[in-house]
C-alpha positions in Angstrom: -12.0 -40.1 -3.8 -13.6 -37.3 -2.5 -14.7 -39.3 0.6 -17.1 -37.5 2.4 -19.4 -38.3 -0.7 -19.7 -41.7 0.8 -21.8 -40.4 3.7 -24.4 -39.7 2.2 -24.4 -42.7 -0.6 -23.0 -45.5 0.9 -26.9 -46.4 2.7 -28.4 -45.8 -0.6 -26.0 -47.5 -2.7 -26.5 -50.4 -0.6 -29.8 -50.7 -1.3 -29.7 -50.4 -4.7 -26.9 -51.9 -5.8 -25.0 -55.7 -5.0 -22.3 -57.3 -5.8 -21.4 -61.2 -6.1 -18.5 -62.8 -7.0 -18.0 -63.0 -11.1 -17.9 -67.2 -11.0 -21.3 -67.0 -9.2 -23.1 -64.4 -10.8 -21.8 -63.3 -14.1 -18.7 -62.4 -16.5 -19.1 -59.0 -17.4 -18.4 -58.2 -21.4 -16.7 -55.5 -22.7 -19.2 -52.9 -23.8 -17.6 -51.2 -27.2 -19.5 -47.6 -28.4 -18.3 -45.5 -31.3 -18.0 -42.6 -30.2 -15.5 -40.2 -33.0 -14.1 -40.1 -36.2 -10.1 -41.9 -35.8 -7.9 -39.7 -35.3 -3.9 -40.4 -35.7 -1.4 -39.3 -33.0 1.5 -40.5 -31.0 -1.6 -41.0 -28.2 -3.2 -44.3 -29.0 -6.1 -43.7 -26.3 -6.7 -43.1 -22.9 -8.0 -45.4 -19.5 -10.6 -44.2 -17.1 -10.8 -45.2 -13.9 -14.2 -45.1 -12.4 -14.1 -45.3 -8.5 -17.2 -47.3 -8.0 -18.9 -46.8 -4.7 -17.3 -47.6 -1.3 -18.1 -51.3 -0.5 -19.3 -52.2 -3.3 -16.1 -53.7 -5.1 -17.3 -51.9 -8.5 -14.0 -49.9 -9.7 -13.9 -50.6 -12.9 -11.9 -49.4 -16.1 -12.5 -48.0 -19.2 -10.5 -47.4 -22.4 -10.8 -44.5 -25.4 -9.2 -45.8 -28.8 -8.0 -42.8 -30.8 -7.2 -45.0 -33.9 -10.7 -46.1 -34.0 -12.8 -43.7 -32.1 -14.3 -46.4 -30.0 -15.0 -46.2 -26.3 -14.7 -50.0 -24.5 -16.3 -50.2 -20.9 -15.4 -52.5 -18.3 -12.5 -53.6 -20.5 -10.5 -55.2 -17.0 -13.1 -57.9 -16.8 -12.6 -59.0 -20.5 -8.4 -58.8 -19.6 -9.1 -60.5 -16.4 -11.6 -63.5 -16.5 -10.5 -65.3 -13.3 -10.0 -62.3 -11.4 -13.1 -63.1 -8.9 -13.9 -59.5 -7.6 -12.4 -57.6 -10.8 -10.6 -54.2 -9.4 -11.6 -54.1 -6.1 -13.2 -51.5 -3.5 -12.8 -48.1 -4.3 -10.0 -46.8 -7.6 -8.6 -44.2 -6.4 -5.7 -43.3 -8.8 -3.7 -44.5 -12.2 -0.6 -43.8 -13.7 1.4 -45.1 -16.5 5.5 -45.9 -15.7 7.4 -48.0 -18.3 5.4 -51.2 -20.0 3.3 -51.2 -16.6 0.0 -49.7 -15.4 -0.8 -48.9 -11.7 -4.1 -49.0 -10.3 -4.8 -47.7 -6.7 -7.5 -49.3 -5.1 -7.8 -47.4 -1.9 -10.2 -49.5 0.3 -8.9 -52.8 -1.3 -5.6 -51.9 0.7 -3.7 -52.8 -2.9 -1.9 -51.4 -6.2 -3.0 -53.9 -9.0 -0.1 -53.8 -11.4 -1.3 -54.3 -15.6 0.3 -54.4 -18.8 -0.4 -50.9 -20.2 -1.6 -52.5 -23.8 -3.6 -55.3 -22.6 -4.7 -54.6 -18.8 -3.8 -57.7 -17.7 -2.7 -57.9 -14.1 0.7 -58.5 -13.5 1.1 -57.9 -9.9 -0.5 -56.7 -6.4 1.2 -54.5 -4.2 -0.3 -54.7 -0.5 -0.2 -51.1 0.7 -3.1 -50.5 3.8 -5.7 -47.8 2.6 -3.8 -46.3 -0.5 -4.3 -43.1 -1.8 -2.1 -41.6 -4.5 0.9 -42.5 -6.8 3.8 -41.0 -8.3 6.9 -41.8 -10.2 10.8 -41.0 -10.2 13.8 -42.7 -11.2 12.7 -46.4 -11.1 10.6 -46.3 -7.7 6.8 -45.1 -7.2 5.9 -43.2 -4.4 2.4 -43.7 -3.1 1.0 -41.8 0.2 -1.3 -43.9 2.7 -3.9 -43.0 5.5 -1.9 -46.3 6.8 -4.9 -47.1 9.0 -8.5 -48.8 8.4 -11.0 -46.9 6.6 -12.8 -44.4 8.3 -16.6 -43.0 7.6 -17.9 -39.5 9.2 -15.2 -39.8 12.0 -17.0 -43.2 13.4 -13.6 -44.8 13.7 -11.4 -45.3 16.9 -9.1 -42.0 18.3 -6.1 -44.3 17.1 -7.7 -44.6 13.5 -8.9 -40.9 13.3 -5.5 -39.4 14.1 -3.3 -42.5 12.8 -0.5 -40.5 10.9 0.1 -41.4 7.3 2.8 -42.3 5.6 4.5 -42.8 1.6 5.6 -46.0 0.8 8.2 -46.5 -1.4 8.1 -48.9 -4.2 11.1 -50.4 -6.3 9.0 -50.6 -9.7 11.6 -53.7 -10.8 10.8 -56.0 -7.6 7.6 -54.7 -7.4 8.2 -54.6 -3.5 7.9 -51.8 -0.6 11.5 -51.1 0.0 11.0 -48.0 3.0 8.2 -45.6 4.2 8.4 -42.2 5.7 5.4 -40.7 8.3 3.8 -38.0 7.1 0.8 -35.8 8.4 -3.0 -37.3 8.8 -4.6 -39.0 5.7 -2.4 -37.9 3.1 -4.0 -37.2 0.1 -2.0 -36.4 -3.5 1.7 -36.0 -3.8 3.8 -34.6 -6.4 7.6 -34.4 -7.1 10.0 -31.8 -8.2 13.4 -30.8 -7.3 14.3 -33.9 -5.9 11.6 -33.2 -3.0 8.1 -34.9 -2.7 5.6 -33.0 -1.9 2.5 -34.7 0.3 -1.1 -32.7 1.0 -2.2 -33.9 4.3 -5.5 -33.6 4.9 -6.8 -35.0 8.1 -9.8 -36.2 6.6 -11.0 -38.3 9.1 -11.0 -35.3 12.0 -14.5 -33.8 10.9 -15.9 -32.7 14.1 -13.1 -33.6 16.0 -11.6 -30.5 18.4 -8.0 -31.3 17.2 -9.2 -30.5 13.4 -8.6 -30.9 10.5 -4.6 -31.5 9.6 -3.2 -28.0 7.2 0.0 -29.0 6.5 1.9 -30.0 3.4 5.2 -32.5 4.0 7.9 -31.9 2.4 10.4 -35.1 1.8 13.6 -35.6 0.6 14.1 -38.3 -1.9 17.3 -38.9 -1.3 17.2 -39.7 2.6 13.5 -40.5 2.4 12.9 -38.5 5.3 10.2 -35.3 6.0 12.3 -32.3 6.3 9.4 -29.8 6.4 6.1 -29.1 7.0 4.7 -25.9 5.2 1.4 -24.8 6.3 -1.3 -23.7 4.2 -4.9 -24.5 4.7 -7.2 -27.3 6.2 -8.5 -30.4 4.9 -5.7 -30.2 2.0 -6.3 -32.6 -0.8 -5.0 -31.6 -4.6 -1.2 -31.0 -5.0 0.8 -29.9 -8.4 4.2 -28.5 -8.9 4.7 -26.3 -11.6 7.6 -26.1 -13.9 8.5 -22.6 -11.7 8.7 -24.1 -8.6 4.9 -22.8 -7.8 2.8 -25.8 -5.6 -0.4 -25.9 -6.4 -2.9 -26.8 -3.5 -6.0 -27.3 -2.7 -8.0 -27.3 0.3 -11.9 -29.0 0.8 -12.1 -26.4 3.7 -14.9 -27.9 6.3 -18.1 -27.8 4.1 -19.4 -25.5 6.4 -18.1 -21.8 7.1 -14.5 -22.5 5.4 -15.1 -23.0 1.8 -12.7 -24.9 -0.6 -9.7 -22.6 -1.7 -6.7 -22.8 -3.9 -3.5 -22.1 -2.9 -0.1 -21.2 -4.9 3.1 -21.6 -3.1 6.3 -20.6 -4.4 8.6 -23.8 -2.9 12.0 -21.2 -4.2 11.1 -18.3 -2.3 8.6 -20.3 0.7 6.3 -17.8 0.6 2.7 -18.0 -0.2 2.1 -16.2 -3.7 -1.4 -16.0 -3.9 -4.6 -17.4 -2.4 -7.8 -18.5 -4.9 -11.1 -17.8 -3.3 -13.0 -20.7 -5.8 -13.7 -23.9 -4.4 -11.8 -26.9 -6.2 -12.9 -30.7 -6.3 -9.7 -31.6 -8.6 -7.8 -29.9 -11.4 -5.5 -30.8 -13.9 -2.2 -29.3 -15.6 -1.5 -28.8 -19.2 1.7 -26.4 -19.7 0.7 -23.0 -18.1 -3.2 -23.9 -17.8 -4.7 -25.1 -14.8 -8.0 -26.5 -15.2 -10.6 -26.5 -12.3 -13.7 -28.1 -11.7 -16.0 -28.3 -8.7 -19.0 -29.1 -6.8 -18.6 -28.4 -3.4 -20.9 -29.5 -1.2 -22.1 -27.7 2.1 -23.6 -28.8 5.0 -24.9 -25.1 5.6 -26.9 -25.4 2.4 -27.6 -29.4 1.6 -26.7 -28.8 -1.8 -23.1 -28.8 -4.2 -23.5 -25.3 -5.0 -22.0 -23.6 -8.1 -20.4 -26.0 -10.2 -16.9 -24.3 -11.7 -15.0 -24.6 -14.7 -12.3 -22.3 -14.5 -8.9 -22.2 -16.2 -6.0 -20.4 -14.6 -2.7 -19.4 -15.5 -0.2 -20.7 -13.8 2.5 -18.2 -15.2 0.8 -14.8 -14.3 -1.3 -16.4 -11.2 -4.6 -15.2 -12.9 -8.1 -16.6 -13.5 -8.1 -17.0 -17.2 -10.9 -17.8 -18.4 -14.4 -18.3 -15.8 -16.1 -20.3 -17.6 -14.3 -22.8 -20.3 -17.6 -24.6 -21.5 -18.7 -22.2 -24.4 -21.8 -23.9 -25.5 -24.3 -24.2 -22.6 -23.9 -27.4 -21.4 -22.4 -26.8 -18.2 -26.2 -27.0 -17.3 -26.7 -30.8 -18.0 -23.7 -31.5 -15.9 -24.7 -33.1 -12.1 -21.5 -33.3 -10.5 -18.2 -32.6 -12.4 -15.7 -34.7 -10.8 -12.4 -35.9 -13.1 -10.4 -33.8 -16.0 -7.9 -34.4 -18.1 -6.6 -32.6 -21.3 -4.7 -34.0 -24.5 -1.4 -33.1 -24.4 -1.2 -32.5 -28.1 -5.2 -31.4 -29.4 -5.8 -29.6 -26.1 -9.4 -31.2 -26.5 -10.8 -31.4 -22.7 -12.3 -34.7 -20.8 -14.6 -33.8 -18.4 -16.3 -36.6 -16.1 -19.7 -36.6 -14.6 -20.3 -38.1 -11.4 -24.3 -38.0 -11.4 -26.0 -39.2 -8.0 -22.7 -41.5 -7.3 -24.8 -44.6 -7.6 -25.8 -45.2 -11.0 -23.4 -45.3 -14.1 -21.8 -41.7 -15.2 -21.1 -39.7 -18.3 -17.7 -38.7 -20.1 -17.8 -35.7 -22.1 -15.0 -34.8 -24.7 -14.9 -30.8 -25.4 -13.0 -29.0 -28.1 -10.5 -26.9 -27.2 -12.9 -23.7 -27.5 -15.1 -25.6 -25.0 -17.8 -26.9 -27.4 -19.2 -30.5 -26.5 -18.2 -33.1 -29.1 -19.2 -36.2 -28.0 -20.9 -38.1 -24.6 -20.6 -41.4 -23.4 -21.5 -43.2 -20.2 -18.8 -44.7 -18.3 -18.7 -47.0 -15.1 -19.9 -45.5 -11.6 -18.2 -42.7 -10.2 -15.5 -41.7 -13.3 -12.6 -39.9 -12.2 -9.0 -40.4 -13.4 -7.4 -40.2 -16.5 -4.0 -41.7 -17.9 -3.2 -40.9 -21.5 -1.3 -44.2 -23.4 1.8 -43.0 -25.5 5.0 -43.4 -26.1 7.1 -41.7 -22.9 4.0 -39.4 -22.2 4.1 -40.3 -18.8 7.8 -41.0 -17.9 9.3 -39.2 -14.8 
């Protein structure tokens, strides 16, 4: 979830949309849409987690089946008819580990643990203001803002300046077994060479004199203690490690004069290798290719500015494709929001959040950037996970 979006849309959403308990109002029926010809690879399909607007309990889960070419909206409701509020408030991340799928539901303060084949709920793990999840050797590691959700810096000082944490969860018992304190409002995290790297945002500090956070916390997995903080830039968000020890980190800037940027930090040599002066909303790493998309909001211009669709070669540290969409359809995308690349076919999946209030869209592109098909999704489509043998194991 890119939190500043909700500053502008929460009021509009409350006027346009409403929710009710499913037993009082309605039962959601999965909506099946044929979108493509069947494909037969070791990838069965993928799940798409729709965030839903904050406060509306409208996070939903969609599924695309490669063997049938059918896209199904809102499969969670049918798989879990007794769950009164479906997935909950703001789906912030999703991942598969072993036989289970883990959906991080930010404002509902829990991780929903599902069967990865049926999406039937198995368990819930309570973690306050949970954000992102990664796995390593039988444990899940979850970043958390810890304090209550704050909009537009309107919380108390205790809430705004609350230190975040990474929670360690045993994936067998589904219990939190340890926590490690990090910087304020930590967002994405990644794991490499026995260390967890956590991007601290300080995102609740907008307008505060102390300002945003600007560090990446480094946690030693063996001791589960923070051993270092690496200074990068203000208001960090995305965090990815490549196989050469380069940590790719994004800054959201301050939405005024300090713009979003991308940084390549060498964790082995402890130095910054390169700074890319390009906005990044989110990114996806596939081999040596880093796919970057963005619609960067600016308070100075009161708009989202130019949309970004770039590919960076993580080996050469160069932008190798300034526009990976080649057929001109980028002009139809209002807010590029989520991205994934098929591990084998290299097809590109790109979501459009639209106005953040109404259902969005998912677009499938060939590796050459030609649109193959499009389908309507839930509200604010954002996070992908592929279903297949061992492709998500760490």
